[in-house]
C-alpha distance (Angstrom), angle and dihedral (degrees) to the residues before:
residue distance angle dihedral
M1 . . .
P2 3.81 . .
T3 3.80 117.3 .
Y4 3.80 121.8 -128.7
V5 3.88 126.9 -164.8
T6 3.79 111.7 -154.7
L7 3.75 116.5 -163.5
L8 3.84 110.7 -153.2
E9 3.82 129.2 -155.7
Y10 3.77 119.9 -176.8
T11 3.75 118.5 -119.9
E12 3.75 120.1 -142.5
Q13 3.81 88.0 -95.3
G14 3.79 92.1 49.6
I15 3.84 96.1 51.5
S16 3.78 91.7 44.2
T17 3.76 87.4 61.1
V18 3.84 98.3 33.2
E19 3.83 91.0 137.5
S20 3.71 88.8 69.1
S21 3.87 91.6 55.1
P22 3.85 96.4 98.6
D23 3.77 88.5 56.0
R24 3.80 90.6 48.0
V25 3.87 89.1 52.1
E26 3.84 89.4 56.4
A27 3.84 88.6 49.7
H28 3.72 88.2 48.8
K29 3.82 90.0 56.4
D30 3.88 90.0 51.8
L31 3.81 91.3 48.2
V32 3.86 90.6 52.6
A33 3.86 89.9 50.6
D34 3.91 93.4 44.8
L35 3.87 87.7 55.0
G36 3.80 91.5 53.5
G37 3.78 94.4 -104.3
E38 3.78 135.6 122.9
F39 3.84 121.9 -120.0
V40 3.86 109.6 -132.8
D41 3.82 105.9 176.3
F42 3.78 148.5 -43.1
Y43 3.75 131.4 -142.3
V44 3.77 134.0 -173.0
T45 3.82 106.4 -139.0
M46 3.78 140.3 -168.2
G47 3.72 121.6 -134.3
Q48 3.82 129.4 42.9
Y49 3.90 93.8 -14.0
D50 3.66 128.0 49.8
G51 3.82 96.2 -150.1
V52 3.75 145.9 0.4
A53 3.85 122.8 -141.2
I54 3.83 119.4 -167.5
A55 3.83 118.6 -163.8
E56 3.76 140.2 155.3
F57 3.85 120.1 -127.4
P58 3.74 132.2 -178.3
D59 3.84 93.6 -117.5
D60 3.81 146.6 -14.5
E61 3.79 93.2 -88.6
T62 3.82 92.7 57.4
A63 3.85 90.4 47.6
A64 3.80 90.0 51.6
E65 3.85 90.5 48.4
Y66 3.83 88.3 52.5
A67 3.90 91.6 49.7
L68 3.82 91.5 48.7
I69 3.82 92.2 49.4
L70 3.84 91.6 50.3
G71 3.84 90.5 48.8
K72 3.76 92.5 45.9
G73 3.85 88.9 59.2
G74 3.81 88.6 67.7
N75 3.83 97.6 -135.9
V76 3.83 99.9 97.1
R77 3.71 143.2 21.3
T78 3.79 115.8 -138.4
E79 3.75 141.4 -149.4
T80 3.80 112.2 -173.4
L81 3.86 124.3 -159.7
R82 3.72 128.7 -170.7
G83 3.83 109.2 -126.0
F84 3.71 129.8 -152.9
N85 3.81 119.7 -157.8
E86 3.72 121.0 -136.4
G87 3.87 93.7 -93.3
E88 3.78 91.5 51.2
F89 3.79 91.2 46.8
R90 3.79 90.7 54.5
E91 3.70 91.5 51.9
I92 3.70 90.1 51.1
V93 3.76 93.3 49.8
E94 3.86 93.6 47.3
D95 3.80 87.4 65.4
I96 3.78 95.1 58.3
S97 3.73 113.2 96.9
């Protein structure tokens, strides 16, 4: 399954209830599973983004649905990136002439 890296930034609502964030991470894991994906990992980060979620989804449409659902909750803004692991990267580069 394709891998997606989602960068998370707290909204005012999200930071005002930050103590609930661990529970929201658990709900996030359930959401990924409900959408047919696989949760890989979650990190709280310092810098421009407050967190990074890594998950696998069957396709781009499912990853987009996931990001929209997270945004609709009002606690975070998201930026989602399609990630390619090293093996996938090597295959892509092999096709470059």
